[in-house]
N, C-alpha and C positions, 0 to 999 in steps of 0.2 A: 366507522369512517364514512360510510355511505351516507348515514343521516347527517353527519357534519357537512358533508359536501352538498347535500341538498339544501340544508338550511343556510349555508354561507357560499352559495355557488358564485355569486358575483365577486366576492372577495378572492377566492380561489382562482377564478378565471382571469382576474386582473393581475395577480402575482404570477400565474402561469404564463401569461402573455409577456410579462416583464422579464421573467426567467428565460423564455424563448428568444426574446430579443438580445439578451445578454450572450447567450450561447451562439446566436447567429453572428453576433459582433466578433466573437472569437474565431468563428468558423471562416469569415470572410477577411479577417485582418491578421490572424495569428495561427492558422491551422498548421499542423505539423506531420510530416511523414519522415520518421527517423530511421536510422539503420536498423534497428529492432523492428520497426514497422515492415521494412522490406524482407526481413528474414521471415517474419509471420506470413506475409502476403506470398512469398515464394513457396513456402510449405502448403499454404491453402491452394495455390494454383496448381501445384504438382498433384496434390492430394484430389482435387476436383477433375483435372484433365487426364490424369495418368493413373489415378488409384494408388498412388505411392505416397506415403508420408515421408517426404524427404526434401533435400535442398538441391538446387541446380549446381552442377559443378563438372568442369571438363567435359562438357557436351553430354553429360548424362545426369540422371536423378539419383542422388545418393541417400538411402534411408537415414533417417536422424531420430534423436530422441533429446535434442537440445532444448526443445520447447513442448510444454504439455499441449494436448490437442484442443483445449477449450477455445482459445481465441482463433487459431487457424480454422476451426469448424465454424465459427462466427463469420469470419471473413470469407470461407468457401460458400457459405449460404448466400451471402450478399452478392458475391461475384456470379453465382449461378443465376441470380435474378436479374441483376443490373449490369452484369459484364465484368470481365476479369480486370483486376486493378482499378476499379472504379471507387477511389478513395472518397470522393464527395458523397456517394451513397452510404459508405461505411460511417462517416462523420455525421451525417444527417441521422442514421439509425441510433448512433451513440448518443446524439442530443436526445432523441426520444426516450432512450433508456435513462439518461441522467435526469430528465424531467420526472420520469417514473420514480426514480430513486427519491425525489423530493416528497412524493406522496408517501412513500414507505417511512421516511424519517418522521413525517408528520403523524403517521399511524403509531410510531414508536412512542412519540411524545404524548399522543392521546391516551394510549394504554397506560403509560407510566405516570402521567401527570393530569392532564385535563384537556378539554377542547381548545381552551385559550392558548395553552402551551403548544398544541398541535398547529394552530394558526401562526404562532411565532416561529416554530421549527420550520414551517413550510416557507416563510418569508426568508429566513436565514439560509435555507438550502437552495432556494430558487435563485437568490441574489448572491450566492457564494462565488466569488471569481475564481476560486481554485478548482472547484468541481466543474465550472463552465470551461475553463482552460483546457482541462484534460479531456473533456468531450470533444474538443477540436483536434485531437491528436490520435494517430492510429497507434494505440497503445491498449494495454489490458486494464488500465486503471478504472475506467467508467464502468465496465462490467463487473470488475472485482468489487467496487464500492457498492454497486447495486445489490449484489448477492449477499454481501456482508451486511448490509442493512436489512435485507429480507430475512437472513438467518437469525439476527438479533431480535427482530419483530416476531418471528415465530417462536423463538425461545421464550420471550416475555409472555406471549400468549399461551404457551405451554405451561409456564410456571402458574399463570392465573388459573388455568383449567385443571390443575393437579387435583383439586378437591373432587372435581367431577369425574376424574379418571380419563379424560380425553386424550388420545395420543396422536390424533391427526396434526396438531401444530408440530409435533416432534418429527413427524415424517416430513413435513415441509422444511423444518430446520435442517434435517439431514440432506435433503436434496439441494437446498441453497448453499450448504457447506461444500458438497460435492462439486457444484458449479465453481465455487471459489478455488478449490484445490486443482481443478481442471484447467483453471485460467493461470494460477501462479502456485508454485510449491509452497509458499508461506500462508497460503489459504488454510492450511492445516492448523495454523495457529488458532483460528476460530474454534475448531473442534476441541483443542487443548482447553481454552477459556471455559466453553461451555461444559465440557466433561469435568473440569475442576469445581465449577460452580454446582453442578449437580452432585458431586461428591460432598461439598459443603453442606448442601441441603440434606442429604442422606444423614450425615453425622447429626444435624440439628434434629431431624425427624426421630432419630433413634433415641436422642436424649429426652426428647419430650413424648417418647412412645406412641409416636404417630406411625401409621402404616407407610413403609418405604417401597412397597412394590410398584407403584406408579412411577416412582423416581428411577427405580431400576429398569423397568420396561422403557422409560423415556431414554435413559442413557444407552440401552442396547440399541434401540431403534436408530438414534442419532448416529451411533458408531457404524452400524451395518449400512445404513442407507448412505452415509457420506463416504465411507470408505469402499463399499462394494463396486462402484463404477471404476476403481483403480485396477481392478483384477484384470479386465481385458487389455488395458494399457500395459500392465506388468508382464502379462503373457506375451504380448506383442514384442516387447523389448527383449524378453528372453529367447524368442523364436528369431527375430529379425537382427537384433543388436548383439545377441549372445552375451547380455548382461542382466543381472537381476536389478532393476531399476523401476520402483513403483512410482517415482516422480520424475526428476530430472538430474543430471550430475550436478554437484555442488557449483561448479563454475561453468555450467552450460557448455561442455566441451564434448567432442566426439570421442569414441573409445580410444583411438590412436593419437589423440591430441595431447601434446605436453603441457602440463600445468605448472608453471614456476612458483611452487608453494614457498620457497624461500624468499622470492621477491614479495609475495602477497603477505608473509609473516612480517617482513621488514616494513611494509607499508602500514600494518596495523600498530607499530611501535610508535608511530608519530601522527598518523592522519586523523584529523579531528573535524574537518568541515568539507562541504562540497566542492569548494574551489580546488582543493588538492585532488579530488577525484577527477575533475575535468583535466587539470594541468599535469598531473603525474600518472595516476593509476590507469586512466583510459588510454594514455599514449602507448602503453605496451600492450601487445606488440605492433610494430609497423611504423611508429613515429618516434622521432627523438624527444628525449626528456630535457627540459631546460633546468639545469641544477639550481638556477637562481630562483626557480619557484618553490624550492623546498624551504619550509619555514625553519626558524631556529630551533624548534623543539625536535627537528629530525637529526640533530647532532648533540652529543653530550660533551664533546671536547674539540679542539682544533685539530687534533690527530684523527679523530673519528670523522670530522667534516672532510678531511683530505681523502681518507679511504672511501667515503661515500661518493665524493667527486669522481675518484678513479673508476668506481663501479659503474656510475652513470656514464662516464666517458666511454667505458668499454662496451656498454650496452648500445650507446649512440652510434658505434661503428657499424653495427649490423642491424640495429633495432629489433633485435632478437635475444632472447635469454637462453643460453644452453644450460645443461646440467652443472657444468663447472662454475659458470658465473652465479647461477642460482644457489649453489652450495655456499658462496661467498656472501651472498645476500642473507642466507640462512645464519651463518655465523655472526654476522653483524646484528641480526635480529636478536639472537640469543644473548649476545653481549649486552645489548641495550636493556633487555628484560631482566637479566640478573642484576644490573646496576639500579633499575628502577622498576621493581615489580608493581608498586602501588599505582604508578603512573599507567602501566600497560593493562593491568586487571581491573582498576577502579577509575581513576581519573579520566583517562581518554575515552573509555566506554560512555561515561556520563556526559562528557563533551560532545560526543557524537550524537547522543540522544537530543541534547539540547540544541544542537545545530539542525537536526532534522526537523525539530518542532518549531524553531524560531526563525528560520530563514524566510525571506519574503516570497519563496515560491515562484521565482521568475525563470526557472530553468528551461521552460518551453519558450520564453521570449527573448528578444534580442539584448536584454539588459545584461550589463557586465556582471560575470560571476563574482567579481570583487566589489560588489556594490557598495560596500562601507567606505571604500577609498574616493568615491565620488569622482573618478576619472572618466566616467561615461558621459554620453550626450546627456544634457539637462533633462530631456524629456524622460529618458529611460531611468535616470537617477530618481526622478520624481516618482516614476512608476513603482520602482522598487521600494522606496520609502513608504509609499502609500500602501502597497500590498503587505509589507512588513507590519505596518501599523494595524491593518485589518486582521492579519493573522494573530497578532499579539492580543487584540481584542477579543477574538473568538476564544483564545485559550484562557484569558483572564475570565471571561464570562462562565467558561466551562468549569473552571476551578471553584468559582463562586456557586454555580449551580450544583456541583457535586457536594459542596459543603451544606447547602440548604437542604438537600435531598439525601443526606446521610443516613436517615432513618428508615429509608424505604427499601424494600426488598429487591427491587429491580435494579438498584444502583450497583450491587455487586457484581452482576454479569457484565455489565457495561465497563466499568472500571477495570475489572480484571482483564478484559480483552485488551484494553489499551496499555496496561501494565506489561502484560506478556509479550504483546507485539513490540513494545518499546525496548524491553530487556533483550529480545531476540535481535532486533535491529542493531543494537549496540555491539554485537559480535561481528558485524560485517565490516569489510575493508572499505566499502563504498557508501558512506552516509548520504543517501540521496533523499531529498525531502519528499519525493513522491511516495516513498514507502510508509509514510505516516497518513497518507491521505485516506487509507482504508479505516482510519479511526475517526474521520470527520463526521460520520453519522452520529457517533457517541458525543463529539465535541458540540455539534449542533443541537442535539437534545438536551445536553447539560446547560448549554448557553441559553436555550429556551426556558429551562427551569429558573435560571437566575433572572432573566428578564421578566418571567411571569411573576415571580415573588416581588420584584421591583414594581411592576404595575399594580399588583394587589395592594401593596403597602401604600402606594400613592392613592389608590381608589378609596381605601379605608381611611386614609388620613384626611382626604377631602371631606368624607361623610362625617367624621368626628368633628371637623371644624364647623 
């Protein structure tokens, strides 16, 4: 990569500046500090100033484990240097990280394809509006994407170095995965994907009677290095929270916080798109739910619609769900699953996956969540359609690139990660498009493969003519 940068420094500098300009545009026009951002910042501030990993409440700091310590540590480091709650400094640092991600993605394309593909991938990454948008939000996505790309880059380098028995790339891969896990619990999916890929290689090596010891050492190193850092966090949770929790609770709740599992179960029997997440799922607890926002698929009959409306009305009286009301939601959920098991276990998960991949990704922008109804301001409707078209173009190019590169050995590890993450996301009640952004380094590399093949065919075609 260093040689490529030296030989094409003007190209990379120009695209780097264009990518920086795009991210600064989002910073000055669409930066976001969300409720999640404030939770992370509160933990970081308490950790920095009082040495307590906890949240503020009732005039005291209450220890917590609702968030992993990766992002709070990042915020605490920035707050220590630039001042507490200096979110502008946080976003500028994230822009720097996001631009570094562009170079890592380019290196993946260089190792996997060619120098030409590396240049194409760098352009796509630097000018990707979705990466730039999240760099301007105080959320974990930018760092998570960076370490995901880094882990994949190390893994591909490790596979290339297997004949020489070098293990250093696998140590780097494990450290990058550890950072992913410390940022978000679902970062562990990357470890699953790489582990399964190494297992696949072991089977192939055994069949071809090649030595498998380097693969076994690689797998052990990745597992130990990536999971080892969770030990102190788990011990801390045992001592402080009196719970065995190596990650975070499934619903990011405190030990004594009630989780309405029946309501969540009912949500999964009909939710299929992000609009329902904002309009219904996120309203509980504390805000009224408008029953008119429920789609027709939330009811199987007029009688069931009446019962559902009654449950929503009962919830709206207090905007809280107690065990009795939750039990009634659970009964309704089980009834719907018994009547339509295929819809619950197959159809809706597939639709949720499609929605997360195909939405315009405007959730951080003022655009209407129901963008397809075109009831929004003309400007934001145009933004939604444009971003939707760009996202679809990325995906189409990625599919074309995967087909063209189907015979290459590195393709398996990239596609396996995307598939495992997509299947996992289908099990969630809240299909948020941001959850697929961690796959965008793969999308960009595969799109670069498609564009490189297209450019090569045009070049050779002109030569033949």
